[in-house]
N, C-alpha and C positions, 0 to 999 in steps of 0.2 A: 403594716400596710399604710395606716393613716399617717404616721410620721414621714414616710417616703413621699406620699402625695403632698403633704404640707411643704416639704423641702422643695419639691418640683414647683409648686405654686409660688413659693417665695422667690424663685429665680426668674419668673416670667416678668416681662416689662410692666412698669407701673400702668401704662395705658390699658393693658389687658385686665389688670385688677379693676380699674374703673369701668371698663366696658362690661365685664362680667357682673359687676355690682349693678350697673344700670339695667342690664338685661334681665337679671334674676330677682331684683328687689322691687317692692312697691315704690311709688313716687318718693315717699319719705319713710324711712325705717326708724322706729323708736329705739333708742340706745341709752345706755347709762355709763357713767365713768366715775371712778373714785380718785379724789385728790387727797393724798396722804403726805403730810409733812412731819419730819422728826423734830427733835429739840434744837437741832442746828439749822432749822429752816431749809432742809434739803427735801426734795420731792422723791417719792417712790415711783420707779418706773419698772415696767415688765419688758423682758426681751422676748418678743413674739417669734415663734418658729415659722410663721406663714406670711409675715409682712415683708414687703420690699424694704421699708424703713423699719428695722427690727424693734427699736426701743419705742415705748409709748406708755400712755396711761393705762391703768387697769380699767378695762371696759368690756362691754358686751351688749347684746341685744335682748329685748324683752320677749318673753314667751307669751303666748295667747292668754289674755286675762291676768297677766302678772303685774303687780304694782312695781313702780320703778325702784323703790327702796329695797324691796325683796329681790328684785333682779340683780342689783349691784352686789348684794350680799351673796346671792347664789353664784353669780359669775366669779367673784373673788374666791369663794370657797372651792368651786370646781377647778379653777385654774391653779390654786396654790395649796389647798388644804388648810387655809387659815380663815379665822372668823374676824369680821370687821363690824364696827358700830358706825352708823351714819350719824354725824353730828348735825349737819344741815345742808339744805340745797343752796349751792352757790350761784348757779345760773342754768339756763336752758339755751342751747345754741343750735343753729342749723349749719351743717357743713355742705358747701356747694359741691365739693369734689365727689362725695360719696352719698349724698342725699340722706344723711342721718339727721334726726332731731334728737339731740343728746341732753339728758339731764346730768349735770355735773354736781357731785356731792362731796362735801368735805367729810372725810372718814378717818377713823383710827383703827389700828389693829388691836384686837382684844385677846386673841389667843391663837395657838397653833404654831407649827413649824413648817417652813416652806418645803413643799414637795414638787419637783418639776412635773409638768404635764405635757400632753401632746402639743398644747398651744403655747405654753410658757416654759422657757428653758432656764430663766434666771430672773431674779429681781434684785434691784439695787437702788440705794438712795443717791441722788445726784445733787451737787451744788447748783443753785439757780443760774449761776454764771458759767457753768461748765456742763451744760446738757449735751447729750450725745449728738454727734454730727448726723448720724443715720436715724433721723427722727423728723416727723412731719413738722413743718414750720408752724402750721396752725396750732398744733399741740404745744409747741414751745411758747407761742404767744399766749395761749390760754393759761399755761402754768405761771408765766410772769404776771399776768393779770390777777390770777387767783392768789398768788403769794402776797401781792400788794393789798388786795381786798381783805385777806385774812389778817394781815398785819395792822391795817387801818381799823378794822373792827375790834381787834384786841386792844388797841390803844384807846378806843372810845369806851370800852367797858371797864 
């Protein structure tokens, strides 16, 4: 039943997604996201079953009294069956469109094998210059910024 409802939700117009978020969420919602790069400097993206723009960063919301680092580990595991390690906090950003305040962490996968879930049907590494068309522009810009930031920090160390 849940997969059917998520597919229906994904087909609704984007303005309905934003309206539903605005009506059902607090002024700002706390969220977390994982930025994971491989050795070829490609970024890991999830194909979400419920989003209008399917591809995006691994992300999710915090539960009551949950610490952000624990939230991103939990979300990643729930959606993939894989464990990650948080390397460091990259930034905290606010998104005007959906009223999220998101902590973005640099992470790496430490174990597990991908198992599709109700929310995530696929994961894939993408070249930074060949990100999916069906992806939020704000996430594309964040990925480009983070890749540059990580590269510059690596050169300084």
